[in-house]
C-alpha positions as CSV (number, residue, x, y, z in Angstrom):
1,A,-6.3,1.3,10.2
2,G,-3.1,1.5,12.8
3,F,-1.7,-1.2,10.4
4,T,2.9,-0.9,11.0
5,G,3.3,-3.3,7.4
6,S,1.9,-4.5,4.6
7,E,3.1,-6.5,1.7
8,V,3.8,-5.6,-1.6
9,G,0.2,-5.1,-3.5
10,H,-0.1,-5.3,-7.5
11,K,-1.0,-1.8,-7.2
12,Y,2.1,-0.7,-5.5
13,P,4.4,1.6,-6.9
14,E,7.0,-0.3,-9.3
15,D,9.6,2.7,-8.5
16,K,11.8,1.1,-5.1
17,A,12.5,4.8,-4.5
18,V,8.5,6.0,-4.7
19,L,7.3,3.3,-2.5
20,K,10.0,3.8,0.1
21,H,8.4,7.5,0.4
22,M,5.1,6.5,1.0
23,L,5.9,4.3,3.5
24,D,7.8,6.1,5.4
25,V,5.4,9.6,5.7
26,R,3.1,6.4,6.8
27,N,5.7,5.0,9.4
28,M,5.2,2.0,7.5
29,T,7.4,-1.0,6.3
30,I,7.2,-4.2,3.6
31,A,6.6,-7.2,5.5
32,S,7.5,-9.5,2.2
33,K,6.4,-9.7,-1.5
34,W,5.5,-12.8,-3.9
35,F,7.8,-13.9,-5.9
36,S,7.0,-16.5,-9.1
37,S,9.7,-19.2,-9.4
38,F,10.1,-21.2,-12.2
39,L,12.8,-23.6,-11.2
40,V,11.2,-26.6,-12.6
41,D,10.9,-25.6,-16.1
42,K,13.3,-22.8,-16.8
43,P,16.7,-22.8,-16.2
44,Y,18.5,-21.9,-12.6
45,E,20.9,-18.6,-14.1
46,E,17.0,-16.9,-15.7
47,V,15.1,-17.9,-11.9
48,E,17.9,-16.9,-10.1
49,A,18.5,-13.4,-12.0
50,D,14.8,-12.2,-11.8
51,F,14.7,-13.3,-8.0
52,I,18.0,-11.0,-7.3
53,K,15.8,-8.0,-9.2
54,E,13.0,-8.6,-6.6
55,L,15.4,-8.7,-4.1
56,E,17.1,-5.5,-4.7
57,Y,13.6,-4.2,-4.5
58,L,12.2,-5.9,-0.4
59,S,15.9,-4.5,0.9
60,Y,15.5,-0.9,-0.3
61,V,12.2,-0.8,1.5
62,G,13.5,-3.1,4.8
63,A,11.5,-6.0,3.8
64,T,12.9,-9.3,5.6
65,A,10.9,-11.9,3.5
66,I,10.1,-12.9,0.6
67,N,7.2,-15.7,-0.8
68,I,8.1,-17.9,-3.0
69,S,5.7,-20.1,-4.9
70,E,6.7,-22.5,-7.7
71,Q,4.5,-20.9,-10.9
72,S,5.9,-23.9,-13.5
73,G,2.6,-25.7,-14.6
74,S,0.6,-23.5,-12.4
75,I,-3.1,-24.1,-13.2
76,Q,-4.4,-21.1,-11.0
77,G,-6.0,-17.7,-12.8
78,K,-7.1,-20.3,-15.9
79,Q,-10.1,-20.0,-16.6
80,D,-12.6,-22.9,-17.1
81,V,-10.1,-25.0,-14.9
82,A,-11.6,-26.6,-12.7
83,I,-9.0,-26.2,-9.5
84,L,-9.9,-28.8,-6.7
85,D,-9.6,-31.3,-9.5
86,M,-6.3,-33.5,-9.5
87,E,-6.2,-34.4,-12.6
88,N,-5.3,-31.5,-14.0
89,K,-2.6,-30.7,-11.1
90,R,1.0,-31.5,-12.3
91,V,2.6,-34.1,-10.3
92,L,6.2,-33.7,-10.2
93,T,8.9,-36.5,-10.8
94,D,11.0,-37.6,-8.9
95,E,14.4,-35.8,-10.5
96,E,11.8,-32.3,-10.8
97,W,11.6,-32.8,-6.9
98,D,15.0,-32.4,-7.3
99,R,15.6,-29.7,-9.4
100,L,13.5,-27.5,-7.6
101,C,14.6,-28.4,-4.5
102,T,18.2,-28.0,-5.4
103,G,17.0,-24.9,-6.4
104,L,15.1,-23.4,-3.8
105,N,18.4,-24.2,-1.8
106,K,20.6,-22.1,-3.7
107,L,17.8,-19.4,-4.1
108,G,17.7,-19.1,0.2
109,K,21.2,-19.0,0.5
110,L,21.8,-16.2,-1.3
111,S,18.8,-14.2,-0.3
112,L,19.6,-15.1,3.8
113,E,23.8,-14.0,2.9
114,K,23.8,-11.4,1.3
115,Y,21.0,-9.5,1.6
116,G,19.3,-10.9,4.7
117,I,16.1,-11.5,3.5
118,R,14.5,-15.2,4.4
119,S,12.6,-17.2,1.9
120,C,9.8,-18.8,3.0
121,F,7.9,-21.2,0.4
122,H,4.5,-20.4,-0.2
123,H,2.2,-23.2,-0.9
124,H,-0.2,-22.7,-3.0
125,M,-3.6,-24.5,-4.9
126,G,-3.4,-26.0,-8.5
127,T,0.4,-25.2,-8.0
128,V,3.4,-27.9,-8.0
129,V,3.2,-28.0,-4.3
130,Q,-0.1,-27.9,-2.6
131,T,-1.4,-30.6,-0.7
132,V,-0.4,-31.7,2.3
133,E,2.4,-34.5,1.6
134,E,3.6,-31.8,-1.4
135,T,4.8,-29.5,1.6
136,T,5.7,-31.8,3.8
137,R,8.5,-33.3,0.7
138,L,9.3,-30.0,0.2
139,M,9.8,-29.2,3.2
140,E,12.2,-32.7,4.2
141,N,13.7,-31.7,0.9
142,T,15.8,-28.6,1.4
143,D,17.9,-26.7,3.6
144,P,16.1,-25.1,6.7
145,K,18.8,-23.2,6.9
146,Y,18.0,-21.3,3.9
147,V,14.2,-22.5,3.0
148,F,11.6,-21.6,5.6
149,L,7.7,-21.8,4.9
150,C,5.4,-19.3,4.6
151,F,2.6,-21.0,5.9
152,D,-1.1,-20.4,4.6
153,T,-4.3,-21.3,6.5
154,G,-6.6,-20.5,3.8
155,H,-4.5,-22.8,1.5
156,H,-4.7,-25.8,3.8
157,A,-8.4,-25.4,4.5
158,Y,-8.8,-25.7,0.9
159,V,-6.5,-28.6,0.3
160,N,-8.3,-30.8,3.3
161,G,-11.9,-29.1,2.8
162,D,-13.5,-30.4,5.9
163,G,-12.0,-27.7,8.3
164,A,-8.8,-29.9,8.6
165,R,-9.6,-32.1,10.6
166,G,-7.3,-34.8,12.3
167,E,-3.6,-35.1,11.6
168,T,-3.3,-32.3,8.6
169,S,-5.0,-29.9,10.8
170,A,-3.8,-26.5,10.5
171,I,-2.6,-27.1,14.0
172,D,-1.2,-29.7,13.8
173,F,0.8,-29.1,10.9
174,M,2.4,-25.9,12.5
175,K,3.1,-28.4,15.6
176,K,5.1,-30.2,13.2
177,H,7.0,-28.2,11.3
178,A,7.1,-24.6,13.7
179,D,10.9,-24.7,13.1
180,K,10.4,-24.2,9.7
181,I,7.6,-22.1,9.6
182,A,8.8,-17.6,9.4
183,Y,5.7,-15.9,7.9
184,L,2.1,-16.5,8.0
185,H,-1.0,-16.0,6.0
186,F,-3.6,-16.0,8.4
187,K,-6.6,-16.7,6.2
188,N,-10.4,-18.7,6.3
189,V,-12.9,-20.8,3.6
190,D,-16.3,-20.4,3.5
191,H,-18.0,-23.5,3.9
192,D,-20.6,-22.7,1.7
193,I,-19.1,-21.0,-1.6
194,F,-16.5,-23.1,-0.8
195,A,-18.9,-26.4,-1.8
196,R,-20.1,-25.2,-4.8
197,V,-16.6,-24.3,-6.1
198,R,-16.4,-28.6,-5.9
199,R,-19.7,-29.1,-7.1
200,E,-19.7,-26.8,-9.9
201,N,-15.7,-27.6,-10.8
202,L,-14.6,-23.6,-10.2
203,D,-11.8,-22.2,-11.5
204,S,-9.9,-20.4,-9.1
205,D,-10.5,-16.8,-9.8
206,T,-14.1,-17.3,-10.1
207,A,-13.7,-19.3,-6.3
208,F,-11.8,-16.0,-5.3
209,D,-14.2,-13.7,-7.1
210,L,-17.4,-15.4,-4.6
211,D,-14.9,-15.0,-1.9
212,V,-14.3,-18.4,-1.0
213,M,-11.6,-16.8,0.9
214,C,-13.4,-15.1,4.1
215,D,-13.4,-12.8,7.2
216,L,-11.6,-15.1,9.2
217,R,-14.5,-15.4,11.8
218,D,-16.3,-16.8,9.1
219,G,-15.3,-19.5,7.8
220,I,-14.4,-23.8,8.0
């Protein structure tokens, strides 16, 4: 297909040497990998230990970014829990926000200074950093030297629901936070399927199985 790289997928080899060989023979490299952080609910030291394992893996295969998503209280993947019902979503207290942002600064400093890998935070449906307001708060309360943003156009549209018009459009958001965005996920959302997700209060897995995230040309 002509790709020169990819993210680490769920079916990729866990052995970094095996993965490196499979990449090298195809003249490919790894761009990044998802990391589930639990900075709000777990001791920082425990999260850091898991983080270092991923950094060692990514460094070996030549990646320059790691995408962090805070999974404390996440409802993504929970069946029979409506992903768009805000009453189901956890909202952080001020103390929890401080814990999250402080932890991200530490992880970001570690990844950049020791491994040369940028920590890019991934705002995501069903998590404590889902909305435009939450994403903005995280960016404004973390160190821009160490914490960057993985901006996802699909998840942004998922939150706004109407094609993300107005002051929270994807373009306007990107312009406002351009200096913090170091990684992009280009996705789109199917209007009719998204309307069904809202109407029937569907969970995230069902929504994705229905292909709510659609071809870039076809969405809202």
